[in-house]
C-alpha positions as CSV (number, residue, x, y, z in Angstrom):
1,X,-40.2,-61.0,130.7
2,X,-39.7,-59.3,127.4
3,X,-43.4,-59.3,126.6
4,X,-44.2,-57.8,130.0
5,X,-41.7,-54.9,129.5
6,X,-43.2,-54.2,126.0
7,X,-46.7,-54.0,127.4
8,X,-45.6,-51.7,130.1
9,X,-43.8,-49.4,127.7
10,X,-47.0,-48.9,125.7
11,X,-47.9,-49.1,122.0
12,X,-46.6,-45.7,120.8
13,X,-43.7,-45.2,123.1
14,X,-40.3,-44.3,121.7
15,X,-38.8,-46.2,124.7
16,X,-40.4,-49.3,123.3
17,X,-38.5,-48.9,120.1
18,X,-35.2,-48.4,122.0
19,X,-35.8,-51.5,124.1
20,X,-36.5,-53.6,121.0
21,X,-33.2,-52.4,119.4
22,X,-31.3,-53.2,122.7
23,X,-32.9,-56.7,123.0
24,X,-31.9,-57.5,119.4
25,X,-28.3,-56.6,120.0
26,X,-28.5,-53.6,117.7
27,X,-25.7,-51.0,118.1
28,X,-26.5,-48.5,120.9
29,X,-25.4,-45.6,118.6
30,X,-27.8,-46.7,115.9
31,X,-30.6,-47.1,118.4
32,X,-30.1,-43.7,119.9
33,X,-30.0,-42.1,116.4
34,X,-33.2,-43.8,115.4
35,X,-34.8,-42.7,118.7
36,X,-33.6,-39.2,118.1
37,X,-35.1,-39.1,114.6
38,X,-38.4,-40.4,115.8
39,X,-38.5,-37.9,118.7
40,X,-37.7,-34.9,116.4
41,X,-40.4,-36.1,113.9
42,X,-43.0,-36.2,116.7
43,X,-41.9,-32.8,118.1
44,X,-42.2,-31.4,114.5
45,X,-45.7,-32.7,114.2
46,X,-46.7,-31.3,117.5
47,X,-45.2,-27.9,116.6
48,X,-46.9,-27.8,113.2
49,X,-50.2,-28.8,114.7
50,X,-50.0,-26.0,117.2
51,X,-48.9,-23.5,114.5
52,X,-51.8,-24.2,112.1
53,X,-54.2,-23.8,115.1
54,X,-52.8,-20.6,116.6
55,X,-51.8,-18.8,113.4
56,X,-55.4,-18.1,112.2
57,X,-56.3,-16.9,115.7
58,X,-53.2,-14.7,115.9
59,X,-53.8,-13.2,112.4
60,X,-57.5,-12.5,113.2
61,X,-56.7,-10.8,116.5
62,X,-54.0,-8.7,114.8
63,X,-56.4,-7.6,112.0
64,X,-59.1,-6.7,114.5
65,X,-56.6,-4.9,116.7
66,X,-55.2,-2.9,113.7
67,X,-58.8,-2.1,112.5
68,X,-59.7,-0.8,116.0
69,X,-56.5,1.3,116.3
70,X,-57.1,2.8,112.8
71,X,-60.7,3.6,113.4
72,X,-60.0,5.0,116.9
73,X,-57.2,7.2,115.5
74,X,-59.4,8.6,112.7
75,X,-61.6,10.6,115.1
76,X,-59.2,10.3,118.1
77,X,-57.0,13.1,116.7
78,X,-59.9,15.5,116.7
79,X,-61.2,14.5,120.1
80,X,-57.7,15.0,121.6
81,X,-57.8,18.6,120.6
82,X,-61.3,19.2,122.0
83,X,-61.4,17.1,125.2
84,X,-59.1,17.9,128.1
85,X,-58.7,14.2,128.8
86,X,-58.9,11.6,126.1
87,X,-59.8,8.0,126.9
88,X,-58.4,5.4,124.4
89,X,-61.2,3.9,122.4
90,X,-63.4,7.0,122.6
91,X,-62.8,7.7,118.9
92,X,-64.0,4.2,117.9
93,X,-67.1,4.5,120.2
94,X,-67.9,7.9,118.6
95,X,-67.7,6.4,115.1
96,X,-70.0,3.5,116.1
97,X,-72.5,5.9,117.6
98,X,-72.6,8.2,114.6
99,X,-72.9,5.2,112.2
100,X,-75.8,3.9,114.2
101,X,-77.4,7.4,114.3
102,X,-76.9,7.7,110.5
103,X,-78.6,4.3,109.9
104,X,-81.5,5.4,112.2
105,X,-81.9,8.6,110.2
106,X,-82.2,6.6,107.0
107,X,-85.5,5.2,108.3
108,X,-87.0,8.7,107.9
109,X,-88.5,9.1,104.4
110,X,-87.6,12.8,104.0
111,X,-83.9,12.2,105.0
112,X,-83.7,9.2,102.7
113,X,-85.0,11.2,99.7
114,X,-82.6,14.0,100.5
115,X,-79.6,11.6,100.7
116,X,-80.7,10.0,97.4
117,X,-80.8,13.4,95.8
118,X,-77.4,14.3,97.2
119,X,-75.9,11.0,96.0
120,X,-77.1,11.6,92.4
121,X,-75.5,15.0,92.5
122,X,-72.2,13.6,93.8
123,X,-72.2,11.0,91.1
124,X,-72.2,13.8,88.5
125,X,-68.6,14.5,89.5
126,X,-66.4,12.2,87.5
127,X,-63.7,11.7,90.2
128,X,-66.2,10.9,92.9
129,X,-68.2,8.6,90.6
130,X,-65.1,6.6,89.8
131,X,-64.4,6.0,93.5
132,X,-67.8,6.0,95.2
133,X,-69.8,4.0,92.7
134,X,-67.7,0.8,92.7
135,X,-67.4,0.9,96.5
136,X,-71.2,1.2,96.8
137,X,-71.8,-1.7,94.4
138,X,-69.3,-3.8,96.4
139,X,-71.2,-3.1,99.6
140,X,-74.5,-3.9,97.9
141,X,-73.0,-7.2,96.8
142,X,-72.8,-8.4,100.5
143,X,-76.1,-6.8,101.6
144,X,-79.2,-8.8,102.2
145,X,-81.0,-9.9,99.0
146,X,-83.8,-7.7,97.9
147,X,-86.0,-7.3,94.8
148,X,-83.8,-4.5,93.5
149,X,-80.5,-6.2,94.1
150,X,-80.8,-10.0,93.9
151,X,-77.5,-11.7,94.6
152,X,-77.6,-15.5,94.2
153,X,-75.1,-18.2,94.5
154,X,-74.8,-20.4,91.4
155,X,-72.9,-23.2,89.8
156,X,-71.8,-22.5,86.2
157,X,-71.0,-25.3,83.8
158,X,-67.7,-24.3,82.3
159,X,-67.3,-27.2,79.8
160,X,-69.0,-30.2,78.3
161,X,-67.0,-32.4,80.7
162,X,-69.3,-31.2,83.6
163,X,-66.8,-28.9,85.2
164,X,-68.6,-26.5,87.6
165,X,-67.4,-23.2,89.1
166,X,-69.0,-21.4,92.0
167,X,-70.0,-17.8,91.4
168,X,-72.3,-15.0,92.4
169,X,-75.0,-13.4,90.1
170,X,-74.4,-9.7,90.2
171,X,-76.8,-8.6,87.5
172,X,-79.7,-10.2,85.8
173,X,-80.8,-7.3,83.5
174,X,-78.8,-5.2,81.1
175,X,-81.6,-3.1,79.6
176,X,-80.4,0.2,81.0
177,X,-76.9,-0.4,79.6
178,X,-78.1,-0.7,76.0
179,X,-75.5,-3.4,75.0
180,X,-77.6,-4.9,72.2
181,X,-78.6,-8.5,71.6
182,X,-75.4,-10.0,73.0
183,X,-76.8,-9.7,76.6
184,X,-80.2,-11.4,76.0
185,X,-80.8,-14.4,78.2
186,X,-77.5,-13.9,80.0
187,X,-76.6,-13.0,83.6
188,X,-73.4,-11.4,85.0
189,X,-71.6,-13.9,87.3
190,X,-68.7,-13.0,89.5
191,X,-66.0,-15.6,90.2
192,X,-63.7,-14.9,93.2
193,X,-60.1,-15.9,93.0
194,X,-58.8,-18.5,95.4
195,X,-56.2,-17.2,98.0
196,X,-56.2,-13.7,96.4
197,X,-58.2,-10.5,96.2
198,X,-60.3,-9.9,93.1
199,X,-62.0,-12.1,90.6
200,X,-63.5,-12.3,87.1
201,X,-67.0,-11.3,86.0
202,X,-68.4,-13.1,82.9
203,X,-71.7,-12.9,81.1
204,X,-73.1,-16.4,81.2
205,X,-76.1,-17.9,79.4
206,X,-78.9,-18.7,81.8
207,X,-79.0,-22.3,80.6
208,X,-75.5,-22.8,82.0
209,X,-76.4,-21.5,85.5
210,X,-77.7,-23.7,88.3
211,X,-78.9,-22.0,91.5
212,X,-77.4,-23.2,94.8
213,X,-79.1,-22.8,98.2
214,X,-76.0,-21.4,99.9
215,X,-75.4,-18.1,101.8
216,X,-73.2,-15.5,100.0
217,X,-70.8,-15.4,102.9
218,X,-70.3,-19.2,102.8
219,X,-69.9,-19.2,99.1
220,X,-67.2,-16.5,99.2
221,X,-65.4,-18.4,102.0
222,X,-65.4,-21.6,99.9
223,X,-64.3,-19.8,96.8
224,X,-61.5,-17.8,98.4
225,X,-60.1,-20.8,100.3
226,X,-60.2,-23.1,97.4
227,X,-62.9,-25.3,99.1
228,X,-60.2,-26.4,101.6
229,X,-61.6,-27.9,104.8
230,X,-59.3,-28.9,107.7
231,X,-60.3,-32.3,109.1
232,X,-58.6,-34.4,111.8
233,X,-57.0,-37.5,110.4
234,X,-56.8,-40.8,112.1
235,X,-53.1,-40.2,112.8
236,X,-53.8,-36.9,114.5
237,X,-56.6,-38.6,116.6
238,X,-54.3,-41.4,117.7
239,X,-51.4,-39.0,118.5
240,X,-53.7,-36.8,120.6
241,X,-54.9,-39.8,122.6
242,X,-51.4,-41.1,123.3
């Protein structure tokens, strides 16, 4: 009879544990306390599993929503003064339209030459050069690889013990900087910080660099998250099936 009841209660049932306590003449108060602790542990695991699943989604939605509100408000203030009736989102749509139009204009050789000339003149202003130049270089870092701007993902050997660190080559030539012989046969490699903004840039001998066939976006994601990968454990799989 006892075996039949245990099979009916199931393998992972808390009531099975309570029945075993009762059948072995264990104090009811102790059995209830044990059952309560087991139940709270299971509820905590369920809550934590839901939290780590929904939190990245919630943060992503919040960031996207905040970005849309900010971009819409940048031009929305002006449009509210011009248009008799303002439709929410019209400012964002206008920014997207003009951005696309500006990119389309860059395909024209005359306009491209004019913008290059205007950019050079703006860079002559110290304040604008200090702000604009780093931002432009940062955007170029994530742009598609070209002959003029080759970004490559690499492993750098950091010690004789074989320790490797993932980085991005940001510069392969230093001729225009006139830094002397110290930059010969070296490349500039950017190492992002994990779980933080920023990173370090080091001049590394080419002999210590090994190229990796990995997209820049994936390499940045791995470096920033500390190579963490969430995987389902056997315990989680068994709990989800129970």
